[in-house]
C-alpha positions in Angstrom: 0.0 0.0 0.0 1.3 3.4 -1.0 1.8 6.0 1.7 -0.3 9.2 1.1 1.3 11.3 3.8 3.3 14.3 2.6 6.9 14.9 3.7 7.0 17.3 6.7 8.8 20.0 4.7 6.2 19.9 1.9 3.4 20.1 4.5 4.9 23.2 6.1 5.4 24.8 2.7 1.8 24.1 1.7 0.4 25.5 5.0 2.6 28.6 4.7 1.4 29.3 1.1 -2.2 28.9 2.1 -2.0 31.3 5.1 0.0 33.9 3.2 -2.1 34.0 0.0 -3.8 37.4 -0.5 -7.3 36.0 0.0 -6.5 34.3 3.3 -4.2 37.1 4.5 -7.2 39.5 4.1 -9.5 37.1 5.8 -7.1 36.9 8.8 -6.6 40.7 9.2 -9.7 42.3 7.7 -13.4 42.2 8.5 -16.4 44.4 7.9 -19.1 46.1 9.9 -22.2 47.7 8.3 -23.0 51.2 9.5 -26.4 52.8 8.8 -28.6 55.7 9.8 -31.7 54.8 11.7 -34.8 57.0 11.9 -34.9 58.9 15.2 -37.3 61.8 14.7 -40.7 62.8 13.4 -41.7 63.0 9.7 -40.7 66.7 9.7 -37.2 66.0 11.0 -34.0 64.6 9.6 -33.0 63.1 12.9 -30.7 60.2 12.3 -29.6 57.6 14.8 -26.4 55.8 13.8 -26.5 52.0 14.0 -24.0 49.2 13.5 -24.5 45.5 12.7 -22.2 42.7 11.5 -22.9 41.2 8.1 -24.1 38.0 9.7 -26.8 39.9 11.5 -25.2 39.8 15.0 -24.1 42.6 17.4 -26.6 45.2 16.4 -26.1 48.3 18.4 -26.8 52.1 18.6 -24.1 53.9 20.5 -24.9 56.7 22.9 -22.4 59.4 22.0 -23.0 61.3 25.2 -23.9 64.6 23.4 -27.6 65.1 24.2 -27.6 68.6 22.5 -26.9 67.0 19.1 -30.1 66.0 17.4 -29.0 64.1 14.4 -25.8 62.1 13.2 -24.4 61.2 9.8 -21.3 59.3 8.8 -18.2 60.9 7.4 -15.1 59.2 5.9 -13.3 56.3 7.6 -9.6 56.3 8.6 -7.3 53.7 7.0 -6.5 52.1 10.4 -9.8 50.3 10.5 -10.7 51.7 13.9 -11.8 55.3 13.5 -14.5 57.0 11.5 -15.5 60.7 11.2 -19.0 61.6 12.2 -21.0 64.8 11.8 -23.7 65.9 14.2 -26.5 68.5 13.8 -27.8 70.6 16.7 -31.3 70.9 15.1 -33.2 68.3 13.1 -35.7 70.5 11.4 -35.8 69.5 7.8 -36.2 73.0 6.3 -33.4 74.5 8.4 -31.0 71.6 7.6 -31.6 71.9 3.9 -31.2 75.7 4.0 -27.8 75.4 5.8 -29.0 77.1 9.0 -28.1 74.4 11.5 -24.8 74.4 13.4 -22.9 71.1 12.9 -19.9 69.6 14.6 -17.3 67.1 13.4 -16.1 64.2 15.5 -13.7 61.3 15.4 -15.2 58.1 16.7 -13.2 55.0 17.7 -15.1 51.9 16.8 -13.2 49.8 19.3 -13.2 52.0 22.4 -16.3 54.1 21.7 -14.2 57.2 22.4 -15.5 60.4 20.7 -13.3 63.5 20.2 -14.0 66.8 18.5 -12.5 67.5 15.1 -12.3 70.3 12.6 -13.0 73.1 15.1 -10.5 75.7 13.8 -11.1 78.2 11.1 -14.7 77.2 10.5 -16.0 78.5 7.2 -19.7 78.3 8.1 -22.1 77.1 10.8 -23.1 74.0 8.7 -20.2 71.9 7.5 -20.0 68.2 6.5 -16.9 66.0 6.0 -17.0 63.8 2.9 -13.6 62.3 2.1 -10.2 61.6 3.7 -7.1 62.2 1.7 -4.3 59.6 1.7 -2.3 59.7 4.9 -5.4 60.5 7.0 -4.2 64.0 7.9 -6.4 66.1 5.6 -10.2 65.9 5.0 -12.4 67.3 2.2 -15.4 69.1 3.6 -18.3 71.2 2.3 -19.5 74.4 4.0 -22.9 76.1 3.3 -22.1 79.8 2.9 -25.1 81.9 1.9 -27.0 80.0 -0.8 -24.0 78.0 -1.9 -22.2 74.8 -0.8 -18.5 75.2 -1.3 -15.6 72.7 -1.0 -12.6 73.0 1.3 -9.6 70.8 2.0 -8.2 71.1 5.6 -6.3 69.5 8.4 -8.2 67.2 10.8 -8.5 70.1 13.3 -9.7 72.5 10.6 -6.4 74.3 10.2 -4.8 75.2 6.9 -7.9 75.3 4.7 -7.7 75.5 1.0 -10.9 76.1 -1.1 -11.5 74.3 -4.4 -14.5 76.4 -5.3 -15.1 80.1 -5.4 -17.9 82.4 -4.3 -20.6 82.4 -6.9 -19.7 78.9 -8.1 -22.9 77.2 -7.0 -24.1 74.4 -4.7 -21.7 71.4 -4.7 -22.3 68.1 -2.9 -22.2 64.3 -3.3 -18.4 64.4 -3.3 -16.5 61.3 -4.5 -12.7 61.0 -4.2 -10.9 58.9 -6.8 -9.2 55.7 -5.5 -5.8 57.2 -6.1 -6.7 60.3 -4.1 -5.8 62.8 -6.9 -9.2 63.9 -8.2 -12.6 64.8 -6.7 -15.9 64.4 -8.5 -19.2 66.0 -7.5 -22.4 67.4 -8.9 -23.1 71.1 -9.0 -26.2 73.2 -9.4 -26.2 76.9 -10.2 -23.2 79.1 -10.2 -20.8 80.6 -12.7 -19.0 80.3 -15.0 -21.8 78.5 -16.7 -19.7 76.0 -18.6 -19.2 74.1 -15.2 -23.0 73.6 -15.1 -24.8 73.7 -18.5 -27.9 71.9 -17.1 -29.9 72.0 -13.9 -27.2 69.8 -12.3 -23.9 68.8 -13.9 -21.1 66.4 -13.1 -17.6 68.0 -12.5 -14.2 66.7 -11.7 -11.4 68.7 -9.8 -7.7 67.9 -10.1 -6.6 68.3 -6.5 -3.0 69.2 -7.5 -3.7 71.9 -10.1 -7.2 72.8 -9.0 -8.2 72.4 -12.7 -11.9 71.7 -13.2 -13.6 69.9 -16.0 -17.2 69.3 -17.0 -17.9 65.5 -17.4 -21.7 65.6 -18.1 -24.3 68.3 -18.4 -27.3 68.8 -20.6 -29.8 71.6 -20.7 -33.0 70.9 -18.7 -31.4 67.7 -17.3 -30.2 66.8 -13.8 -26.9 64.9 -13.7 -26.5 63.4 -10.2 -24.4 61.3 -7.9 -21.0 60.5 -9.5 -19.2 57.2 -8.5 -15.7 56.3 -9.7 -14.9 53.2 -11.6 -12.2 51.0 -9.9 -9.6 52.2 -12.4 -10.5 55.9 -12.0 -11.1 56.4 -15.7 -14.9 56.6 -15.7 -17.8 57.8 -13.6 -21.2 56.3 -13.2 -24.1 58.7 -12.4 -27.8 59.5 -13.1 -29.6 61.6 -15.7 -33.0 62.8 -14.7 -35.2 64.7 -17.2 -35.9 67.2 -14.5 -37.7 69.8 -16.7 -40.4 67.3 -17.3 -40.1 65.3 -14.0 -40.0 68.1 -11.5 -40.3 65.6 -8.6 -37.1 63.8 -9.8 -38.8 60.4 -9.5 -37.1 58.7 -12.4 -33.7 58.7 -14.0 -31.4 56.8 -16.4 -28.1 55.2 -15.6 -25.1 56.8 -17.3 -21.3 56.5 -17.5 -18.8 59.1 -18.6 -15.1 59.4 -19.0 -13.5 61.3 -16.1 -11.6 63.5 -18.6 -14.9 64.8 -20.0 -14.5 63.2 -23.5 -17.5 60.8 -23.3 -21.0 60.6 -21.9 -23.2 57.5 -22.5 -26.7 56.7 -21.3 -27.0 53.0 -20.5 -30.7 52.7 -19.8 -33.8 54.1 -21.6 -37.2 55.4 -20.5 -36.1 56.8 -17.2 -36.5 53.5 -15.5 -34.2 53.9 -12.5 -35.8 54.9 -9.2 -34.1 58.1 -8.4 -36.1 60.4 -6.1 -37.4 58.1 -3.3 -39.3 59.5 -0.4 -36.2 58.7 1.7 -33.6 60.7 -0.3 -31.8 60.3 -3.7 -31.1 56.7 -4.8 -27.7 56.7 -6.6 -25.7 54.2 -8.5 -22.4 52.4 -7.7 -19.7 50.8 -9.8 -19.0 47.1 -8.8 -15.5 46.6 -7.3 -14.5 44.4 -10.3 -15.4 47.2 -12.7 -17.7 45.0 -14.8 -21.1 46.4 -13.8 -23.0 49.3 -12.3 -26.0 49.0 -9.9 -29.4 49.8 -11.4 -32.7 50.1 -9.4 -35.3 49.2 -12.0 -38.8 50.4 -11.6 -41.9 48.3 -12.5 -43.8 49.8 -15.4 -46.7 50.8 -13.3 -44.7 52.5 -10.5 -46.0 55.7 -9.1 -44.2 58.3 -7.0 -46.4 57.9 -4.0 -45.7 54.1 -4.0 -49.4 53.4 -4.3 -48.6 51.0 -7.2 -45.5 49.4 -8.6 -42.2 48.5 -7.0 -38.5 48.2 -7.9 -35.7 45.7 -8.0 -31.9 45.7 -7.7 -30.2 44.9 -11.0 -26.7 45.2 -12.5 -26.0 46.7 -15.9 -22.9 46.1 -18.0 -21.6 49.5 -19.1 -20.1 48.0 -22.3 -22.8 45.6 -23.6 -25.8 47.0 -21.7 -26.7 43.5 -20.5 -28.9 43.5 -17.4 -28.7 41.0 -14.5 -31.6 40.9 -12.0 -30.5 40.3 -8.4 -33.8 40.8 -6.5 -37.2 39.9 -7.8 -39.6 42.4 -9.3 -42.7 42.1 -7.0 -45.7 44.4 -6.8 -45.5 46.5 -3.6 -41.9 45.7 -2.9 -39.4 48.5 -3.4 -35.7 47.5 -3.3 -33.2 50.3 -3.6 -29.9 51.9 -2.4 -27.6 49.0 -3.3 -24.1 49.3 -1.7 -21.2 47.0 -2.6 -18.9 45.4 0.0 -15.4 46.6 -1.0 -14.2 43.0 -1.6 -17.0 42.5 -4.1 -18.6 39.5 -2.3 -21.8 41.0 -1.0 -24.3 43.8 -1.5 -26.5 45.5 1.1 -29.7 47.3 0.1 -32.9 48.8 1.5 -36.3 47.2 1.1 -39.5 48.9 1.9 -43.2 48.5 1.5 -45.7 51.4 1.6 -46.2 52.7 5.1 -43.7 50.2 6.5 -40.2 50.9 8.0 -37.2 50.6 5.7 -35.3 47.4 6.2 -31.6 46.6 5.7 -31.1 43.5 3.6 -28.0 41.6 2.4 -27.2 39.2 -0.4 -24.3 37.7 -2.2 -23.0 39.4 -5.3 -25.0 37.1 -7.5 -28.2 37.7 -5.6 -28.2 34.4 -3.7 -28.6 34.1 0.1 -30.9 37.0 0.3 -31.8 37.9 3.9 -33.1 40.7 6.2 -30.8 42.1 8.8 -32.7 44.8 10.7 -35.4 47.5 10.5 -33.5 49.9 12.6 -33.7 51.4 16.1 -37.0 50.9 17.7 -38.2 49.4 14.4 -38.4 52.9 12.9 -36.2 52.1 9.8 -32.6 51.6 8.6 -31.1 53.3 5.5 -28.0 55.0 4.0 -25.6 52.1 4.5 -21.8 52.1 4.9 -19.4 49.2 4.8 -16.7 49.9 7.4 -13.4 48.0 7.3 -12.5 46.8 10.8 -9.6 44.8 12.1 -10.6 41.3 12.9 -8.0 41.2 15.7 -9.9 43.7 17.7 -13.7 43.7 18.4 -15.2 47.1 17.5 
C-alpha cells in the first residue's frame, strides 16, 4: 500500500502558502461592519440615529455618543486604520433648516473599538453648517463642504480644521455628493447653479477637480437635465451617475443610468425610458460601480410604478456598461421596493434597502450574484434603517 502522507517540509510549505495567500491574509486581518442611519425623529425632521451591525446579523447596536444637545448624526469618511471614522452631528433636526444650511454642525472622530468620541475640525470654521466627505491619503487632511449663503463650497483642511484650501469660489454654485478617486488625486461632485456657466450647463452637472492643479472639467451636463451622484470606476477612468429629465419630471422620480469618462470626453446613457428609481421619499437613490469594474448598480422600476408608491415596485439589477446586459439580483414584485444597493469593498456582497408602503425601511444583504438574500434589521425601535456604509475593521480587535 502506498503512503499518502506528505513529507513534513512539503506540508509546512503548503500551509505557509495557504496562510500567506492574499485571500487568506485578508481574511485573517480584515473584517467588515455595516454602518447605517436609523430613523430617530418625526416626519418633519431629519433626525438620524447611527447603528452598526455585522454582516451575519449579529451585534446590532446604537451607540450613545454622550452629546444630548446634538439632534442628528451622519457618517463621514473612515480612517485607513480600520478603527476610526469621522461623524458629523446636527444641533437641530428641522428639515427645512437643515436643507437651507441654517443648522450648526460639529465634526467628531469616533473610535469603533473603544467608543471614544473626540471633536475635530473646530479651527477656522467657514460656516455654521459643514460636513466631512472624504479623507485624503495619509489620514491627515479631509475634504469638507460648507454652506455659505446660498452655496455649498468645498474645502480641504487638516483634521483640526487648520490650513484650509478652497477648491471652489464664491458664486460657483451648490456642490455636494463628493467622491474621491481611488488614487486620491481627483474629486468628482455634482453642482447646481453658479458661474462660469460651462461648469454647469444643465440643472445639475457632473464636475471633476484635479486636486494638485485645481483644474476643473465638465464631465456631463445637458440643458434641462439633472446629472447626479458620481461614482468612480475602480480604475478611476470613468464615472457612473444618473440623468433625470428634470424639466419634465420636477419631482425627480425617475432617471437613467449613465457613464462618462472622467476627462470629459465621453457621456453615455446606458438605460432608456427613465426606469431607475431616483427620487425616493427617503432621499436620492444613486448608482455604484462594482468593485470588479464589470457592472453598475441599477434600481429598475416596474412599469406601473407611481411616485407615491401606491402602485409598482423596484428591484436591484446590475448593468454592464459595455454591452448593456442587465442582470436581475432581486425579484420584481408588486408592492416591494428595493433600492440603495451598496457593494462590500471586496465584491462579495451587497446591502440594500427594502420597503413596502407605510412600513419601515429594512436593511437586507445578499451575495454578489443575488443568492442568500436575507433581512438584517429595520433599525432602532423598528423605525427604519437606511443609508448604509461598509466599514473596514480589524478582525483582531472587536469594535
